[in-house]
N, C-alpha and C positions, 0 to 999 in steps of 0.2 A: 379313648371313648368319646364319643360325640358326646354333648351337651342336649340333645332332642328330644334323649326318654330315661325317664328313673333307673331304670334295671333293665339288662340285656338277659335274655334266654339264649344259652350257647348247649349248641350238643357236643359231649364227651365221649370220651372212652365206653363211660357207661349207661349214663342217661343226660336228658338235659340238664343242664345247672341256669338257677338265677345267680347275676351275678354284677356288681359295682365297683369304680374304681375305689383302691384303697384307703381314699384318705376322702370318703363322697360318704358324710354323716348322714346329711337326706336321704342317700340313696340305699346304703346301708340300713336303714332304719323302715324303709319303703319295702325292702326282702322282705322283713319281719309281717310284716301288716301283709302283703301277698298272704304267706306262708299261712298264716292266723302262728307263727312258731313261738315258742316259749323263748322269754325276753334275757333270759338267762344260759341260753343252749349257745355253744359258739361256731359259727363258718367255718371254711375252710379258707386260706389265702391260695392263690396260684400263681408261681411268678414266672418266667417264660423260660430260662433254662435253666435245666439242674444246677450249673454255678451261682446260681441267683439265689439257688437256698441258704447260703450261707448268710448272703442279705439281713434275710427274714429269721432266721433261727441257727442256736450254735449249733455248730454240725464237722466232722472230723473229715479229711481227706479219702480216709478210705471206706466210712461210712456213703459220702457222694459215690464212691465208686461201684462200693454193694450198690446203691440204685438204679447206678448207671445199667447193670444186665439185671436187674429186678424185672422176670418175666409178666406179673400181671398190675392191673389198675392200681397204685394204691398214694393212701394220704400217712404221709410222716410226722409223727407228732414232734416239736421238739419246744425247747426252750426260747420265748423271740425274745431279741435283741430288741425293737421297740415296738411300744403297743399303743395306735393310735391313740390319739387325745380323749376322745369320747365315746374308747372301748372299756368296760367294766378290764379291769387287772387281775382278778379275782376270778374272772369268766376265762381269763388268758392267759392261765398259769402256764399251758401249752397252745404251740401254732398247730394246725393237722393244716400243713405243705402240701400240695401238686402242682406239677412241673406240668405249664401250656404245652414244652414240647414234647411231651409225651402224651400228655392226653387229651389235645384238642386240635381238629385240621389245620394244619396250616393257614389254610385263609382268614380262620375266622382269629387265630392271631397275628397275623399282621391289621388287622383293625383294631385290637388293645391296647391298651397302656396296663402294662403291668407295675406293680401289683396288682391284684384283684380279690376281693372277697366273692367266696363259691360256695353257694348249695344246693344240695336238689331241689329240680325244678316241681315242686309239687305242694299242695296245699300238706300241713306235717302232719302225720300220722297216717299217710293215702298212698300211694302208690306213686314208683317214678314215673315220670314222663317220657316217653323215648321218641314221640313226633313232634314236627312244629304243630300240625294240627292239635294233636292233644295239649300242646303248651297254650295256643291259641285258645283254644275250647273252657282250658281252667283258668287263666289270667284274662282276656281280654286283648284289648290294647292298650293296658296297664304296663306289657312288656315292648318288648322290642324284639325281636328273635332274627337271630342270626345265623346260619347255618341254615342243614338240611335234616337228615337223620342223625342220630347219634347210635351208637356203637352197638345199642341195647342189651347190655350185660351186666352181670350182678357188680353191686357198688365196691368201691375198690374195699381193698383190704387198709387195716387203721392198723400204723405200729408204731411204735418208738425203739433207738436202739438203748439195749443194756449198759448202762455208764458208753465209754468212748470204741467200746468195742461194734463190730456189725452183727453180732448176735439181736435179734429182734425179743417185743414181745406186743403179741396182739393184741388188740383195743376188738378189735373187728376183724373178723376173716373169711372171708367169701372163698376165695384160692386156695389152693395148696401150698403146705410149707413148701422150700424149695431144698 
């Protein structure tokens, strides 16, 4: 990510998201300020590829294979391998992880350095933003908009695996179970 903007707005397979580098405390805190987000509410982490998930959370090979064919937008919850020093470990007992090669357009992926923090682009408690115009209207020049329109779909399913199995337990379910 370039150093010229505090926070990026990027289109995903669901809505626009606000993003910053994984080690960027100032930008991370700025996302919370921009959204009016509760300080104890964690954000998701996006890794570049499905194979990179194991760098962030503990996951088995069979679970990664399950995710490879999962047909809906997802955020997988898992125990973190390492938490950035500026993040509260009590808040990040689990990381919610999304995968860029699945949820972000290729041209956007090529401009980012992963992993990144990501949360929906909206003011906390308000509807998700689906267009660059909506993002600009709400956040003005406080964000650098990358890309164009999002997919405009429901937010991702959020789930975790039960133990070392591929059985899943949903935290949020917007798409049917397969």
